[in-house]
BALOBA-1460 file (C-alpha; in Angstrom, 3 decimals):
// residues 204
<rec num="1" residu="x" x="-7.417" y="-5.423" z="3.305"/>
<rec num="2" residu="x" x="-8.932" y="-7.360" z="6.018"/>
<rec num="3" residu="x" x="-8.355" y="-4.247" z="8.422"/>
<rec num="4" residu="x" x="-9.441" y="-1.774" z="5.641"/>
<rec num="5" residu="x" x="-12.748" y="-3.344" z="5.724"/>
<rec num="6" residu="x" x="-13.341" y="-3.249" z="9.194"/>
<rec num="7" residu="x" x="-12.473" y="0.446" z="9.010"/>
<rec num="8" residu="x" x="-14.847" y="1.256" z="6.424"/>
<rec num="9" residu="x" x="-17.533" y="-0.783" z="8.440"/>
<rec num="10" residu="x" x="-16.533" y="1.352" z="11.488"/>
<rec num="11" residu="x" x="-17.063" y="4.727" z="9.454"/>
<rec num="12" residu="x" x="-20.634" y="3.450" z="8.085"/>
<rec num="13" residu="x" x="-21.441" y="2.716" z="11.755"/>
<rec num="14" residu="x" x="-20.383" y="6.176" z="12.959"/>
<rec num="15" residu="x" x="-22.058" y="7.634" z="9.809"/>
<rec num="16" residu="x" x="-19.005" y="9.408" z="8.862"/>
<rec num="17" residu="x" x="-19.326" y="10.593" z="5.360"/>
<rec num="18" residu="x" x="-16.491" y="8.981" z="3.294"/>
<rec num="19" residu="x" x="-15.222" y="7.913" z="-0.148"/>
<rec num="20" residu="x" x="-13.052" y="5.232" z="-0.638"/>
<rec num="21" residu="x" x="-10.547" y="3.862" z="-3.483"/>
<rec num="22" residu="x" x="-8.700" y="0.568" z="-3.733"/>
<rec num="23" residu="x" x="-5.375" y="0.310" z="-5.463"/>
<rec num="24" residu="x" x="-4.243" y="-1.048" z="-8.094"/>
<rec num="25" residu="x" x="-7.612" y="-1.059" z="-9.860"/>
<rec num="26" residu="x" x="-7.069" y="-4.144" z="-11.664"/>
<rec num="27" residu="x" x="-10.629" y="-4.425" z="-13.547"/>
<rec num="28" residu="x" x="-11.295" y="-0.899" z="-13.574"/>
<rec num="29" residu="x" x="-8.396" y="0.780" z="-15.872"/>
<rec num="30" residu="x" x="-5.652" y="-0.280" z="-18.537"/>
<rec num="31" residu="x" x="-2.914" y="0.545" z="-16.445"/>
<rec num="32" residu="x" x="-4.343" y="-1.945" z="-13.375"/>
<rec num="33" residu="x" x="-4.937" y="-4.743" z="-15.984"/>
<rec num="34" residu="x" x="-1.629" y="-4.550" z="-17.331"/>
<rec num="35" residu="x" x="-0.109" y="-4.799" z="-13.545"/>
<rec num="36" residu="x" x="-2.409" y="-7.851" z="-13.158"/>
<rec num="37" residu="x" x="-0.668" y="-9.533" z="-16.189"/>
<rec num="38" residu="x" x="2.738" y="-8.644" z="-14.954"/>
<rec num="39" residu="x" x="2.108" y="-9.943" z="-11.623"/>
<rec num="40" residu="x" x="0.813" y="-13.228" z="-13.136"/>
<rec num="41" residu="x" x="3.548" y="-13.749" z="-15.236"/>
<rec num="42" residu="x" x="1.692" y="-13.494" z="-18.654"/>
<rec num="43" residu="x" x="4.514" y="-10.785" z="-19.910"/>
<rec num="44" residu="x" x="7.190" y="-13.475" z="-20.308"/>
<rec num="45" residu="x" x="9.396" y="-11.830" z="-17.250"/>
<rec num="46" residu="x" x="9.271" y="-12.309" z="-13.541"/>
<rec num="47" residu="x" x="7.947" y="-8.929" z="-11.773"/>
<rec num="48" residu="x" x="11.022" y="-8.544" z="-10.078"/>
<rec num="49" residu="x" x="13.056" y="-8.413" z="-13.341"/>
<rec num="50" residu="x" x="11.267" y="-5.692" z="-14.590"/>
<rec num="51" residu="x" x="12.724" y="-2.155" z="-15.149"/>
<rec num="52" residu="x" x="11.913" y="-0.639" z="-11.617"/>
<rec num="53" residu="x" x="10.620" y="3.008" z="-12.834"/>
<rec num="54" residu="x" x="8.914" y="1.152" z="-15.870"/>
<rec num="55" residu="x" x="6.649" y="-1.031" z="-13.659"/>
<rec num="56" residu="x" x="6.281" y="1.782" z="-10.984"/>
<rec num="57" residu="x" x="4.841" y="4.127" z="-13.474"/>
<rec num="58" residu="x" x="1.796" y="1.682" z="-14.142"/>
<rec num="59" residu="x" x="0.919" y="1.977" z="-10.438"/>
<rec num="60" residu="x" x="1.237" y="5.771" z="-10.546"/>
<rec num="61" residu="x" x="-0.891" y="6.114" z="-13.924"/>
<rec num="62" residu="x" x="-3.505" y="3.801" z="-12.067"/>
<rec num="63" residu="x" x="-3.949" y="6.247" z="-9.403"/>
<rec num="64" residu="x" x="-3.704" y="9.175" z="-11.551"/>
<rec num="65" residu="x" x="-6.834" y="8.004" z="-13.428"/>
<rec num="66" residu="x" x="-8.723" y="8.928" z="-10.602"/>
<rec num="67" residu="x" x="-6.695" y="11.725" z="-8.867"/>
<rec num="68" residu="x" x="-9.573" y="14.266" z="-9.554"/>
<rec num="69" residu="x" x="-11.978" y="12.147" z="-8.148"/>
<rec num="70" residu="x" x="-10.048" y="11.794" z="-4.960"/>
<rec num="71" residu="x" x="-9.495" y="15.531" z="-5.119"/>
<rec num="72" residu="x" x="-13.086" y="16.207" z="-5.425"/>
<rec num="73" residu="x" x="-14.103" y="14.096" z="-2.878"/>
<rec num="74" residu="x" x="-11.551" y="15.796" z="-0.059"/>
<rec num="75" residu="x" x="-12.814" y="19.214" z="-1.220"/>
<rec num="76" residu="x" x="-16.316" y="18.152" z="-0.310"/>
<rec num="77" residu="x" x="-15.696" y="17.363" z="2.978"/>
<rec num="78" residu="x" x="-15.153" y="13.616" z="2.706"/>
<rec num="79" residu="x" x="-13.131" y="11.552" z="4.723"/>
<rec num="80" residu="x" x="-10.907" y="9.583" z="1.857"/>
<rec num="81" residu="x" x="-9.666" y="6.078" z="2.696"/>
<rec num="82" residu="x" x="-7.213" y="4.415" z="0.404"/>
<rec num="83" residu="x" x="-6.104" y="0.524" z="0.391"/>
<rec num="84" residu="x" x="-2.760" y="1.061" z="-0.783"/>
<rec num="85" residu="x" x="-1.473" y="4.398" z="-2.289"/>
<rec num="86" residu="x" x="1.878" y="5.727" z="-3.613"/>
<rec num="87" residu="x" x="3.530" y="4.532" z="-0.462"/>
<rec num="88" residu="x" x="3.017" y="1.088" z="-1.773"/>
<rec num="89" residu="x" x="5.186" y="2.157" z="-4.842"/>
<rec num="90" residu="x" x="7.751" y="3.138" z="-2.383"/>
<rec num="91" residu="x" x="8.134" y="0.137" z="-0.030"/>
<rec num="92" residu="x" x="7.972" y="-2.485" z="-2.793"/>
<rec num="93" residu="x" x="10.505" y="-1.054" z="-5.380"/>
<rec num="94" residu="x" x="12.823" y="1.314" z="-3.673"/>
<rec num="95" residu="x" x="14.808" y="-1.450" z="-1.918"/>
<rec num="96" residu="x" x="15.576" y="-2.802" z="-5.595"/>
<rec num="97" residu="x" x="18.267" y="0.033" z="-5.969"/>
<rec num="98" residu="x" x="21.483" y="-1.179" z="-4.231"/>
<rec num="99" residu="x" x="22.829" y="2.086" z="-3.034"/>
<rec num="100" residu="x" x="20.987" y="4.484" z="-0.630"/>
<rec num="101" residu="x" x="21.769" y="7.281" z="-2.973"/>
<rec num="102" residu="x" x="19.773" y="5.627" z="-5.488"/>
<rec num="103" residu="x" x="16.859" y="4.383" z="-3.217"/>
<rec num="104" residu="x" x="16.500" y="7.995" z="-1.989"/>
<rec num="105" residu="x" x="16.608" y="9.452" z="-5.647"/>
<rec num="106" residu="x" x="13.886" y="6.939" z="-6.620"/>
<rec num="107" residu="x" x="11.799" y="8.160" z="-3.476"/>
<rec num="108" residu="x" x="12.204" y="11.587" z="-4.441"/>
<rec num="109" residu="x" x="11.133" y="10.641" z="-8.507"/>
<rec num="110" residu="x" x="7.834" y="9.153" z="-7.113"/>
<rec num="111" residu="x" x="6.974" y="12.252" z="-4.877"/>
<rec num="112" residu="x" x="7.383" y="14.272" z="-8.120"/>
<rec num="113" residu="x" x="5.775" y="12.011" z="-10.522"/>
<rec num="114" residu="x" x="2.740" y="11.293" z="-8.209"/>
<rec num="115" residu="x" x="2.236" y="14.421" z="-6.383"/>
<rec num="116" residu="x" x="3.164" y="16.953" z="-9.292"/>
<rec num="117" residu="x" x="3.167" y="15.446" z="-12.699"/>
<rec num="118" residu="x" x="0.024" y="13.433" z="-11.979"/>
<rec num="119" residu="x" x="-1.766" y="15.628" z="-9.546"/>
<rec num="120" residu="x" x="-2.275" y="12.804" z="-7.297"/>
<rec num="121" residu="x" x="-3.373" y="14.451" z="-3.712"/>
<rec num="122" residu="x" x="-0.653" y="13.594" z="-1.135"/>
<rec num="123" residu="x" x="-1.962" y="11.479" z="1.758"/>
<rec num="124" residu="x" x="-2.342" y="12.937" z="5.250"/>
<rec num="125" residu="x" x="-1.752" y="9.788" z="7.472"/>
<rec num="126" residu="x" x="-0.400" y="6.286" z="6.296"/>
<rec num="127" residu="x" x="-1.748" y="3.211" z="8.741"/>
<rec num="128" residu="x" x="1.298" y="0.543" z="8.501"/>
<rec num="129" residu="x" x="0.696" y="-2.888" z="9.676"/>
<rec num="130" residu="x" x="3.753" y="-4.131" z="10.851"/>
<rec num="131" residu="x" x="3.784" y="-8.127" z="10.465"/>
<rec num="132" residu="x" x="6.775" y="-10.676" z="9.955"/>
<rec num="133" residu="x" x="7.161" y="-12.181" z="6.586"/>
<rec num="134" residu="x" x="6.390" y="-15.435" z="8.250"/>
<rec num="135" residu="x" x="2.898" y="-14.440" z="9.355"/>
<rec num="136" residu="x" x="2.364" y="-12.616" z="6.067"/>
<rec num="137" residu="x" x="3.025" y="-15.674" z="4.048"/>
<rec num="138" residu="x" x="0.556" y="-17.477" z="6.132"/>
<rec num="139" residu="x" x="-2.230" y="-15.049" z="5.594"/>
<rec num="140" residu="x" x="-1.253" y="-15.259" z="1.962"/>
<rec num="141" residu="x" x="-1.713" y="-19.065" z="2.037"/>
<rec num="142" residu="x" x="-5.040" y="-18.959" z="3.577"/>
<rec num="143" residu="x" x="-6.659" y="-16.857" z="0.479"/>
<rec num="144" residu="x" x="-8.667" y="-18.277" z="-1.854"/>
<rec num="145" residu="x" x="-7.557" y="-16.555" z="-4.787"/>
<rec num="146" residu="x" x="-4.369" y="-17.873" z="-6.565"/>
<rec num="147" residu="x" x="-1.047" y="-16.371" z="-5.574"/>
<rec num="148" residu="x" x="0.836" y="-13.702" z="-8.143"/>
<rec num="149" residu="x" x="4.628" y="-13.961" z="-8.682"/>
<rec num="150" residu="x" x="5.027" y="-11.246" z="-5.969"/>
<rec num="151" residu="x" x="3.509" y="-13.207" z="-3.349"/>
<rec num="152" residu="x" x="5.366" y="-16.174" z="-3.994"/>
<rec num="153" residu="x" x="8.649" y="-14.410" z="-3.813"/>
<rec num="154" residu="x" x="10.134" y="-14.427" z="-0.225"/>
<rec num="155" residu="x" x="13.229" y="-12.559" z="-1.162"/>
<rec num="156" residu="x" x="10.734" y="-9.823" z="-2.636"/>
<rec num="157" residu="x" x="8.765" y="-9.709" z="0.717"/>
<rec num="158" residu="x" x="11.246" y="-9.667" z="2.951"/>
<rec num="159" residu="x" x="13.116" y="-6.861" z="1.032"/>
<rec num="160" residu="x" x="9.880" y="-4.804" z="0.589"/>
<rec num="161" residu="x" x="9.155" y="-5.481" z="4.506"/>
<rec num="162" residu="x" x="12.568" y="-3.832" z="5.380"/>
<rec num="163" residu="x" x="11.770" y="-0.798" z="3.240"/>
<rec num="164" residu="x" x="8.378" y="-0.180" z="4.638"/>
<rec num="165" residu="x" x="9.880" y="-0.431" z="8.370"/>
<rec num="166" residu="x" x="12.725" y="2.326" z="7.156"/>
<rec num="167" residu="x" x="9.801" y="4.506" z="5.628"/>
<rec num="168" residu="x" x="7.940" y="4.051" z="8.801"/>
<rec num="169" residu="x" x="10.784" y="5.173" z="10.842"/>
<rec num="170" residu="x" x="11.481" y="8.356" z="8.961"/>
<rec num="171" residu="x" x="8.057" y="9.717" z="8.157"/>
<rec num="172" residu="x" x="6.044" y="11.303" z="11.270"/>
<rec num="173" residu="x" x="2.686" y="10.858" z="9.298"/>
<rec num="174" residu="x" x="3.091" y="6.964" z="9.232"/>
<rec num="175" residu="x" x="1.115" y="5.144" z="12.322"/>
<rec num="176" residu="x" x="2.614" y="1.993" z="13.069"/>
<rec num="177" residu="x" x="0.236" y="-0.953" z="14.078"/>
<rec num="178" residu="x" x="2.062" y="-3.881" z="15.795"/>
<rec num="179" residu="x" x="0.405" y="-6.888" z="14.624"/>
<rec num="180" residu="x" x="2.128" y="-9.414" z="16.673"/>
<rec num="181" residu="x" x="2.660" y="-10.066" z="20.553"/>
<rec num="182" residu="x" x="6.289" y="-10.065" z="22.030"/>
<rec num="183" residu="x" x="6.567" y="-13.866" z="21.098"/>
<rec num="184" residu="x" x="5.746" y="-12.944" z="17.428"/>
<rec num="185" residu="x" x="2.413" y="-14.615" z="17.466"/>
<rec num="186" residu="x" x="-0.109" y="-12.950" z="15.208"/>
<rec num="187" residu="x" x="-2.790" y="-10.804" z="16.989"/>
<rec num="188" residu="x" x="-6.569" y="-11.545" z="16.469"/>
<rec num="189" residu="x" x="-8.451" y="-9.553" z="13.711"/>
<rec num="190" residu="x" x="-10.497" y="-7.808" z="16.424"/>
<rec num="191" residu="x" x="-7.242" y="-7.004" z="18.434"/>
<rec num="192" residu="x" x="-5.477" y="-5.624" z="15.431"/>
<rec num="193" residu="x" x="-8.717" y="-3.412" z="14.545"/>
<rec num="194" residu="x" x="-8.955" y="-2.127" z="18.184"/>
<rec num="195" residu="x" x="-5.510" y="-0.972" z="18.163"/>
<rec num="196" residu="x" x="-5.972" y="0.698" z="14.680"/>
<rec num="197" residu="x" x="-8.936" y="2.694" z="16.030"/>
<rec num="198" residu="x" x="-7.346" y="3.725" z="19.297"/>
<rec num="199" residu="x" x="-4.361" y="4.883" z="17.119"/>
<rec num="200" residu="x" x="-6.556" y="7.050" z="14.417"/>
<rec num="201" residu="x" x="-8.807" y="8.376" z="17.274"/>
<rec num="202" residu="x" x="-5.792" y="9.638" z="18.636"/>
<rec num="203" residu="x" x="-4.768" y="11.853" z="15.848"/>
<rec num="204" residu="x" x="-5.594" y="15.702" z="15.838"/>
């Protein structure tokens, strides 16, 4: 979120015409509100125990609610920047399947649901900030807002990170930003932003 805000700030400074969307839309859509309730443990179940596709579909519906707005922005020539997208579904949920075959089937299912059934525009690039679980937890603990159930589940975070890294290796449109030095120390916000802009500027 911090890096996303810095990127938006840079776009404004450069006067690049852009539109932005932030997902999940916890306060804007019914699906987003339901997700917040689930993540806060208000539905009498741990998020990790929900049916995988059952939980995933809420995220997809949330994005689908503004699919037309995203498409209109693209067609109008705007740069569209999204804070989390369909790839978040993949990273946070695919690992829950115990076999590679079932994971692959789920990934294909997500693509079909989002891009074909719901008409959500496919992303051109994904910026993946690679960070250890230890440093991620440290950042989570610095937040002023209460942690949700997922943010307190170390196994959930670890498995999700492993899946994100796998997806980053296999997809050529993923841009990986290494957020730590060779000793595992988290780089400064400014250094991560500098690396991000260098990578984005290098795109054709």
